[in-house]
Backbone as CSV, one residue per row, in Angstrom:
resi,resn,N_x,N_y,N_z,CA_x,CA_y,CA_z,C_x,C_y,C_z
1,MET,-45.222,-7.103,-27.468,-43.850,-6.386,-27.701,-43.469,-6.467,-29.065
2,THR,-43.270,-5.745,-29.722,-42.706,-5.586,-31.403,-42.103,-6.439,-31.748
3,ARG,-42.418,-6.991,-32.805,-41.701,-8.351,-33.543,-41.106,-7.631,-34.872
4,ALA,-40.270,-8.233,-35.356,-39.758,-7.918,-36.372,-39.634,-9.372,-37.542
5,TRP,-40.703,-9.478,-38.825,-41.295,-10.543,-39.368,-40.578,-10.174,-41.077
6,ALA,-39.695,-11.177,-41.321,-39.204,-11.176,-42.455,-40.697,-11.222,-43.499
7,LEU,-40.706,-10.940,-44.732,-41.510,-10.398,-45.639,-42.353,-11.790,-46.059
8,GLN,-41.165,-12.708,-46.174,-42.071,-13.980,-46.148,-42.589,-15.047,-45.585
9,ASP,-41.881,-14.353,-44.037,-42.189,-15.467,-43.502,-43.574,-14.145,-42.968
10,ALA,-43.990,-13.263,-42.917,-45.252,-12.531,-42.362,-46.292,-13.243,-43.626
11,LYS,-45.581,-13.012,-45.145,-46.787,-13.856,-45.844,-47.090,-15.290,-45.355
12,ASP,-46.459,-15.745,-44.986,-46.625,-17.219,-44.633,-47.311,-17.521,-43.467
13,ARG,-47.379,-16.483,-42.638,-48.004,-16.712,-41.262,-49.002,-15.513,-40.832
14,LEU,-49.420,-14.941,-42.140,-50.187,-13.667,-41.546,-50.915,-13.732,-40.774
15,GLY,-51.861,-14.716,-40.119,-52.753,-14.662,-39.353,-52.046,-14.453,-38.043
16,GLU,-50.682,-15.105,-38.105,-50.462,-15.114,-36.646,-49.805,-13.680,-36.432
17,VAL,-49.377,-12.759,-37.871,-49.032,-11.337,-37.521,-50.091,-10.682,-37.428
18,VAL,-51.325,-10.820,-37.832,-52.580,-10.640,-37.530,-52.940,-10.270,-36.022
19,GLU,-52.646,-11.385,-35.311,-52.775,-11.436,-34.192,-51.843,-11.279,-32.879
20,ALA,-50.654,-10.796,-33.566,-49.637,-10.620,-32.935,-50.200,-8.616,-32.517
21,ALA,-50.421,-8.405,-33.711,-50.473,-7.027,-34.049,-51.796,-6.222,-33.056
22,GLN,-52.548,-6.940,-32.755,-53.386,-6.785,-31.700,-53.012,-6.438,-30.529
23,GLN,-51.952,-7.075,-30.193,-51.021,-6.524,-28.911,-49.713,-5.368,-29.066
24,ALA,-49.241,-5.436,-29.999,-47.956,-4.677,-30.609,-47.518,-4.463,-31.686
25,PRO,-47.755,-3.259,-32.480,-47.318,-2.876,-34.312,-45.948,-4.162,-34.533
26,GLN,-46.346,-5.253,-35.394,-45.421,-5.764,-36.200,-45.048,-5.327,-37.422
27,LEU,-43.512,-5.374,-37.311,-42.601,-4.943,-38.517,-42.236,-5.866,-39.632
28,VAL,-42.528,-5.087,-40.414,-41.934,-6.509,-41.420,-41.051,-6.042,-42.505
29,THR,-40.095,-6.512,-42.380,-38.692,-6.298,-43.009,-38.745,-6.486,-44.499
30,GLU,-37.564,-6.166,-45.058,-36.882,-6.945,-46.533,-35.657,-6.301,-46.474
31,GLY,-35.022,-7.827,-46.702,-33.453,-7.617,-46.586,-33.030,-6.975,-44.907
32,GLY,-33.800,-7.171,-44.151,-33.342,-6.837,-42.559,-33.691,-5.460,-42.604
33,VAL,-34.466,-5.077,-43.070,-34.716,-3.206,-43.111,-36.222,-3.308,-43.103
34,ALA,-36.378,-2.371,-42.020,-38.113,-2.228,-41.946,-38.265,-1.713,-43.168
35,SER,-39.963,-1.755,-43.556,-40.548,-1.440,-44.850,-41.832,-1.408,-44.572
36,ALA,-42.407,-1.873,-43.501,-43.747,-1.675,-43.090,-44.091,-2.037,-41.720
37,ALA,-45.024,-1.699,-41.155,-45.883,-1.997,-39.795,-47.162,-2.848,-39.604
38,VAL,-47.405,-3.741,-39.443,-49.192,-3.993,-38.918,-49.611,-3.173,-37.517
39,ILE,-50.643,-2.663,-37.536,-51.015,-2.564,-36.242,-52.308,-2.925,-36.265
40,SER,-52.684,-2.412,-35.276,-54.724,-2.988,-34.935,-55.093,-2.410,-35.912
41,ALA,-56.009,-2.121,-35.883,-57.460,-1.417,-36.610,-57.648,-0.343,-35.680
42,ALA,-57.743,-0.792,-33.826,-57.906,0.221,-33.264,-56.800,1.658,-32.890
43,ASP,-55.632,0.759,-33.549,-54.253,1.702,-33.264,-54.501,2.544,-34.970
44,TYR,-54.662,2.297,-35.906,-55.014,2.676,-37.141,-56.121,3.929,-36.707
45,ARG,-57.486,3.711,-36.065,-58.777,4.460,-36.190,-57.955,5.814,-34.803
46,ARG,-57.154,5.783,-34.079,-56.344,6.600,-33.353,-55.552,7.719,-34.108
47,VAL,-54.880,6.540,-34.784,-53.668,7.624,-35.594,-54.278,8.342,-36.761
48,GLU,-55.359,7.743,-37.671,-56.534,8.751,-38.706,-56.941,9.788,-37.672
49,HIS,-57.464,9.456,-36.824,-58.264,11.061,-36.026,-57.336,11.497,-35.814
50,ILE,-56.279,11.389,-35.137,-54.808,12.272,-34.743,-54.459,13.238,-35.627
51,LEU,-54.415,12.178,-37.220,-53.907,12.782,-38.362,-54.827,14.038,-38.765
52,GLY,-56.143,13.328,-38.744,-57.069,13.997,-39.506,-57.581,15.338,-38.986
53,ARG,-57.091,15.767,-38.212,-57.294,17.231,-37.311,-56.342,17.881,-37.364
54,LYS,-55.268,17.652,-38.211,-54.159,18.915,-38.449,-54.054,18.944,-40.018
55,PRO,-54.865,19.741,-40.592,-54.940,20.190,-41.709,-53.127,20.171,-42.659
56,GLY,-52.834,19.824,-43.002,-51.568,20.189,-44.006,-51.414,21.469,-44.752
57,LEU,-50.215,21.749,-45.182,-50.126,23.490,-45.631,-51.248,23.844,-46.427
58,VAL,-51.112,22.757,-47.268,-52.031,23.081,-48.557,-53.296,23.693,-48.549
59,GLN,-54.257,22.928,-47.190,-55.488,22.486,-46.488,-55.456,24.112,-46.132
60,HIS,-54.299,24.733,-45.599,-54.220,25.789,-44.594,-54.543,26.843,-45.450
61,LEU,-53.142,26.852,-46.821,-53.589,28.270,-47.604,-54.463,27.983,-47.901
62,LEU,-55.584,26.703,-48.740,-56.904,26.901,-49.246,-57.834,27.605,-48.519
63,ALA,-57.910,27.171,-46.668,-58.778,28.142,-45.913,-58.578,28.932,-45.319
64,ILE,-57.871,29.863,-46.521,-57.766,31.276,-46.234,-58.975,31.635,-46.698
65,PRO,-59.350,32.949,-46.500,-59.900,33.736,-46.609,-59.895,34.290,-48.603
66,LYS,-60.948,34.278,-49.320,-60.606,34.864,-50.539,-61.111,36.790,-50.432
67,ASP,-60.155,37.151,-51.464,-60.621,38.679,-51.669,-62.078,38.443,-52.791
68,ASP,-62.972,38.925,-52.283,-64.328,39.019,-53.323,-64.726,40.415,-53.288
69,GLY,-63.698,41.745,-52.891,-63.882,43.033,-52.939,-64.328,43.644,-52.002
70,GLY,-65.020,42.804,-50.308,-65.573,43.089,-49.357,-63.871,43.659,-48.687
71,PHE,-62.969,42.843,-48.806,-62.136,44.068,-47.683,-61.697,44.811,-47.792
72,GLU,-61.073,45.857,-47.106,-60.541,47.282,-46.934,-59.535,47.297,-47.099
73,ARG,-59.267,48.018,-48.184,-57.367,48.195,-48.486,-57.454,49.302,-47.802
74,SER,-56.095,49.619,-46.763,-55.187,50.552,-46.709,-54.234,51.485,-47.464
75,ASP,-54.388,52.783,-47.471,-53.474,53.309,-47.959,-52.365,53.549,-47.531
76,VAL,-51.113,52.338,-47.971,-49.653,51.821,-47.753,-48.750,53.090,-48.351
77,THR,-47.839,53.871,-47.781,-46.769,54.282,-48.702,-45.864,53.461,-49.002
78,LEU,-45.337,52.440,-49.555,-44.072,51.625,-49.165,-42.663,52.887,-49.697
79,ARG,-41.705,52.606,-48.297,-40.412,53.571,-48.557,-39.398,52.668,-49.338
80,ASP,-38.353,53.457,-49.884,-37.675,52.794,-50.755,-36.643,52.423,-50.056
81,VAL,-35.601,51.321,-50.588,-34.993,50.267,-49.555,-33.652,50.204,-50.315
82,GLU,-32.385,49.912,-49.949,-31.614,49.939,-51.033,-30.750,48.855,-50.242
83,PHE,-30.293,48.146,-51.422,-29.908,46.447,-50.903,-28.438,46.827,-51.101
């Protein structure tokens, strides 16, 4: 079961937080607001693997083939458009 730990309690009882994280994610709060989560290494690897498989927009754009002159360009005549 997920538990919320006040930051100072999490610092004082880090071993317990880590042990509990083996069963379920543990939330760390500051001023009653969740600010961090402690998860098991297995959960972290699973999340890291999933996130690593989906490139972001920047990686996607950088993967576009570059025009080194080998692409054929068609002669397209653009029409005039009034706005």
